[in-house]
C-alpha positions as CSV (number, residue, x, y, z in Angstrom):
1,M,3.0,-5.5,3.9
2,H,5.9,-5.8,2.2
3,R,6.0,-9.9,3.5
4,N,2.4,-9.5,1.0
5,V,3.8,-8.2,-2.2
6,D,2.5,-10.5,-4.9
7,H,5.8,-10.0,-7.4
8,G,4.2,-11.6,-10.2
9,A,1.7,-8.7,-10.5
10,V,4.2,-6.2,-10.2
11,P,5.6,-4.9,-13.2
12,D,9.4,-6.3,-14.1
13,G,12.5,-4.0,-12.7
14,R,12.4,-1.7,-9.7
15,T,9.1,-0.6,-8.3
16,V,9.0,2.3,-5.7
17,I,6.0,3.0,-3.6
18,E,6.0,6.1,-1.5
19,F,3.2,5.7,1.1
20,R,2.0,8.9,3.0
21,F,-0.1,8.8,6.2
22,P,-1.0,12.7,6.5
23,D,-2.7,11.5,10.2
24,A,0.9,9.9,11.3
25,P,3.3,11.5,13.9
26,T,5.3,14.1,11.4
27,K,8.3,11.6,11.8
28,A,6.2,8.2,10.6
29,R,4.1,10.2,7.6
30,S,6.3,8.9,4.8
31,W,7.4,5.5,3.9
32,W,8.8,4.0,1.1
33,L,8.2,0.4,-0.4
34,V,11.0,-0.8,-2.8
35,I,10.0,-3.7,-4.9
36,S,12.4,-5.5,-7.4
37,E,13.0,-9.4,-8.1
38,A,15.3,-9.8,-4.9
39,G,12.5,-8.8,-2.5
40,A,10.8,-6.0,-0.9
41,D,12.4,-3.5,1.0
42,V,10.8,-1.0,3.6
43,C,12.4,2.2,4.1
44,D,11.7,4.9,6.2
45,A,13.5,7.6,4.5
46,D,13.7,8.3,1.0
47,P,15.7,5.9,-0.9
48,G,16.8,8.0,-3.6
49,Y,15.1,5.9,-6.2
50,D,12.2,7.5,-8.8
51,V,8.6,6.8,-7.2
52,S,6.6,4.9,-9.5
53,V,3.4,5.2,-7.7
54,T,2.4,7.4,-4.4
55,V,-0.2,6.0,-2.5
56,T,-1.9,8.6,0.3
57,A,-4.2,7.2,3.1
58,A,-5.0,7.9,6.8
59,L,-3.3,4.9,8.4
60,R,-6.5,3.4,9.4
61,S,-7.7,3.2,6.1
62,M,-4.5,1.4,5.1
63,V,-4.7,-1.1,7.8
64,K,-8.5,-1.6,6.9
65,I,-7.5,-2.5,3.5
66,W,-4.7,-4.9,4.3
67,N,-6.9,-6.6,6.8
68,G,-9.7,-7.1,4.5
69,D,-12.4,-4.8,6.6
70,L,-12.3,-2.6,3.5
71,T,-12.3,-3.2,-0.2
72,S,-9.5,-1.3,-2.0
73,A,-12.7,-0.5,-4.5
74,D,-14.6,0.9,-1.6
75,A,-11.9,3.2,-0.1
76,F,-11.3,4.7,-3.8
77,R,-14.9,5.0,-4.1
78,R,-14.6,6.5,-0.8
79,D,-11.9,8.6,-1.5
80,L,-9.7,6.8,1.4
81,V,-7.3,6.3,-0.7
82,E,-5.3,8.6,-3.5
83,V,-3.1,7.0,-5.7
84,H,-0.7,9.3,-7.7
85,G,1.2,8.1,-10.6
86,P,1.0,6.6,-14.4
87,T,-2.8,5.8,-15.3
88,E,-1.6,1.9,-15.5
89,L,0.3,1.6,-12.4
90,R,-2.5,3.6,-10.3
91,R,-5.0,0.8,-11.8
92,A,-2.8,-1.9,-10.9
93,V,-1.7,-1.0,-6.9
94,P,-4.5,-2.7,-6.0
95,R,-3.1,-6.2,-7.7
96,W,0.2,-5.7,-6.0
97,F,-0.6,-7.3,-2.6
98,T,-2.0,-9.6,-1.1
99,L,-4.3,-9.3,2.2
100,S,-3.0,-9.5,5.6
101,T,-2.8,-13.6,6.8
102,F,-5.2,-11.8,9.8
103,A,-7.4,-11.1,7.5
104,A,-9.6,-14.5,7.4
105,V,-9.8,-14.3,11.1
106,P,-13.3,-13.7,12.3
107,R,-13.9,-10.4,13.7
108,P,-16.0,-10.0,16.6
109,A,-19.3,-8.4,16.3
110,T,-19.5,-4.7,17.1
111,A,-21.9,-2.8,18.9
């Protein structure tokens, strides 16, 4: 996801997103994405900065969103994703990311 940050949509300065995946193995449940003018860095340990927003979701739900198989709006409506933080930032999070380059690849039909 760090390669799919829309830097024009993210607030100026440093923005830190903590991702929590409750269904992941214990050591892989929390990840941080630090976004700044210099780029986006993924951290598997708390980088020590104030967290702007916290996103909690099953890993499968996040992958479906990123791959374009589930819209952010549907995920929020179905309570598959929770975002905690200031209202303005919570509402803006879906616009901070573009879909994976693989989102446009047709999926095989499911039975």
